[in-house]
C-alpha positions as a LaTeX table, in Angstrom:
\begin{tabular}{lrrr}
\hline
Residue & $x$ (\AA) & $y$ (\AA) & $z$ (\AA) \\
\hline
Unk1 & 12.76 & 12.70 & $-36.17$ \\
Unk2 & 9.02 & 12.61 & $-35.52$ \\
Unk3 & 7.60 & 9.43 & $-37.01$ \\
Unk4 & 3.92 & 8.58 & $-36.92$ \\
Unk5 & 3.09 & 4.98 & $-36.06$ \\
Unk6 & 4.97 & 2.09 & $-34.52$ \\
Unk7 & 8.75 & 1.75 & $-34.47$ \\
Unk8 & 10.30 & $-1.67$ & $-33.82$ \\
Unk9 & 13.95 & $-1.82$ & $-32.79$ \\
Unk10 & 15.85 & $-5.09$ & $-32.48$ \\
Unk11 & 18.89 & $-4.67$ & $-30.27$ \\
Unk12 & 20.06 & $-2.11$ & $-27.72$ \\
Unk13 & 19.00 & 1.53 & $-27.62$ \\
Unk14 & 21.28 & 4.15 & $-26.05$ \\
Unk15 & 19.78 & 7.53 & $-25.18$ \\
Unk16 & 21.65 & 10.66 & $-24.07$ \\
Unk17 & 18.95 & 12.59 & $-22.26$ \\
Unk18 & 15.50 & 11.80 & $-20.92$ \\
Unk19 & 12.93 & 9.40 & $-22.34$ \\
Unk20 & 9.28 & 10.39 & $-21.89$ \\
Unk21 & 6.59 & 7.77 & $-22.47$ \\
Unk22 & 2.93 & 8.70 & $-22.15$ \\
Unk23 & 3.93 & 11.80 & $-20.17$ \\
Unk24 & 6.16 & 9.94 & $-17.68$ \\
Unk25 & 9.84 & 10.91 & $-17.55$ \\
Unk26 & 12.31 & 8.05 & $-17.18$ \\
Unk27 & 14.72 & 10.29 & $-15.25$ \\
Unk28 & 12.34 & 12.36 & $-13.14$ \\
Unk29 & 9.29 & 10.21 & $-12.37$ \\
Unk30 & 8.24 & 9.42 & $-8.81$ \\
Unk31 & 6.74 & 6.25 & $-7.36$ \\
Unk32 & 3.82 & 5.73 & $-5.00$ \\
Unk33 & 3.85 & 3.49 & $-1.92$ \\
Unk34 & 7.66 & 3.44 & $-1.48$ \\
Unk35 & 8.74 & 1.43 & 1.55 \\
Unk36 & 12.24 & 0.71 & 2.89 \\
Unk37 & 13.86 & $-2.65$ & 2.22 \\
Unk38 & 13.69 & $-4.90$ & $-0.82$ \\
Unk39 & 9.93 & $-4.64$ & $-1.40$ \\
Unk40 & 8.53 & $-3.33$ & $-4.70$ \\
Unk41 & 7.11 & 0.19 & $-4.88$ \\
Unk42 & 3.91 & 1.29 & $-6.56$ \\
Unk43 & 3.71 & 2.31 & $-10.21$ \\
Unk44 & 5.33 & 5.54 & $-11.47$ \\
Unk45 & 3.23 & 8.69 & $-11.60$ \\
\hline
\end{tabular}
């Protein structure tokens, strides 16, 4: 499936495999400014 345009989904989405949005992999992305503890990291690259 390769739709052009916007897709709206109401409800849950289950994916077997990776999701890539704007070139960023959900499974294999890295973060900047990672620090130990419960602080938030920087945005994904």
